[in-house]
C-alpha positions in Angstrom: 0.0 0.0 0.0 1.3 3.4 -0.9 0.0 6.4 1.1 1.0 9.9 0.5 -0.3 12.3 3.1 0.4 16.0 2.5 0.0 18.2 5.6 -0.1 21.7 4.4 0.2 25.0 6.2 -0.4 28.5 4.8 2.4 27.8 2.2 2.3 25.1 -0.4 5.1 22.9 1.0 4.9 19.2 1.7 5.5 18.6 5.4 4.5 14.9 6.0 4.9 11.8 3.9 3.9 8.3 4.9 5.4 5.6 2.7 5.3 2.6 5.1 4.8 -1.0 4.1 6.1 -0.8 0.6 9.1 -2.2 -1.2 11.0 1.0 -1.3 14.8 0.8 -1.5 15.8 4.0 -3.3 15.3 7.2 -1.2 16.9 9.5 -3.8 13.6 10.9 -5.0 13.0 12.3 -1.4 16.3 14.2 -1.3 14.8 17.5 -2.6 11.9 17.6 -0.1 13.8 19.9 2.3 10.7 21.2 4.0 9.6 17.7 5.2 9.0 17.6 9.0 7.7 14.1 9.3 8.7 11.1 7.3 7.4 7.5 7.7 9.4 4.8 5.9 8.7 1.9 8.1 8.7 -1.7 6.8 10.4 -1.2 3.4 13.6 -2.6 1.9 15.9 0.4 2.8 19.5 -0.1 3.5 21.0 3.2 2.3 19.7 6.3 4.0 22.3 8.8 2.7 19.6 10.6 0.6 18.0 11.8 3.9 21.0 13.9 4.9 19.5 17.0 3.2 16.2 16.8 5.0 17.4 19.1 7.8 13.9 20.2 8.8 12.8 16.7 9.9 11.3 16.5 13.3 10.1 12.9 13.1 11.6 10.0 11.2 10.4 6.4 11.3 12.7 3.8 9.7 11.4 0.8 11.6 11.8 -2.7 10.0 14.3 -2.0 7.3 17.8 -3.3 6.6 19.8 -0.3 7.8 23.2 -0.7 9.4 24.8 2.7 8.8 23.1 5.7 10.3 25.8 8.3 9.8 23.6 10.3 7.4 21.5 11.3 10.4 24.3 13.4 11.9 23.0 16.6 10.2 19.4 16.1 11.2 19.8 18.1 14.4 16.2 19.1 14.7 15.0 15.5 15.1 12.7 15.0 18.1 11.5 11.5 17.4 13.5 8.8 15.7 12.5 5.2 15.3 15.2 2.8 14.1 13.8 -0.4 15.7 14.1 -3.6 13.8 17.2 -2.9 11.7 20.9 -4.0 11.8 22.4 -1.1 13.6 25.3 -1.6 16.0 27.1 1.8 15.9 25.0 4.6 17.3 27.8 7.2 17.8 26.0 9.7 15.5 23.2 9.9 18.0 25.4 11.8 20.5 25.0 14.9 18.5 21.2 14.8 18.1 20.4 16.8 21.2 16.8 17.5 20.4 15.8 13.9 20.6 12.9 13.2 22.9 11.7 9.7 21.8 14.3 7.3 20.5 13.4 3.7 19.5 16.4 1.4 19.0 14.8 -1.9 19.9 15.7 -5.1 18.0 19.1 -4.1 16.6 22.7 -5.2 17.3 23.6 -2.5 19.8 25.9 -3.3 22.7 27.5 0.1 23.5 25.0 3.0 24.4 27.7 5.4 25.6 26.7 7.9 22.8 23.4 8.3 24.4 25.1 9.3 27.7 27.2 11.7 25.6 24.0 13.3 24.2 23.5 16.3 26.5 20.0 16.8 25.2 18.6 13.5 26.6 17.1 14.5 29.9 13.9 14.4 32.0 10.8 13.4 30.2 12.7 11.8 27.3 12.3 8.1 26.3 14.8 5.5 25.0 13.7 2.0 23.9 16.5 -0.6 23.8 14.7 -3.9 24.1 16.1 -6.9 22.2 19.7 -5.7 21.8 22.8 -7.4 23.1 23.7 -4.6 25.6 27.1 -4.8 27.2 27.3 -5.1 31.0 28.7 -1.6 31.1 25.7 -0.3 29.1 23.3 -2.0 31.6 25.1 -1.3 34.8 26.7 2.1 34.1 25.2 3.9 31.2 21.5 3.1 31.7 21.6 4.2 35.4 23.3 7.5 34.2 20.5 8.2 31.8 17.9 7.4 34.4 19.6 9.7 36.9 19.0 12.5 34.3 15.3 11.6 34.1 15.4 9.6 30.9 13.0 6.7 30.9 15.0 3.7 29.5 13.3 0.5 28.5 15.6 -2.5 27.9 
């Protein structure tokens, strides 16, 4: 099913696209949609997200259930408030240290062991949520980093 949902304001810009549950693998057609604020690409066939690097106005991004392992393209998406990367092949989350506006972060069902970048993210604080279920978290992540996040008021589910 292909669903395109434009959410328009007083200008004629496209702000929200929902393309979940398709067989999309090539994101290059989205690269020019720089006014997008919400993008849903869950349950597709995506492995390369480099085309998303120019979407610097994104506030919400859902990439659940794809085949993504490299999330370095997200480094420039500093306005992101909600990011769903559950159900991928991600192990390196170092890029997330710089996304200081994150409030809801879904990382369940990946290959993550080291969550120190989340501790390094100064923006993760009281009222924010991090979901880490079904990862092979290291003992240090469980016994040191998760308590540090919780001390800052972050709700961590693992």
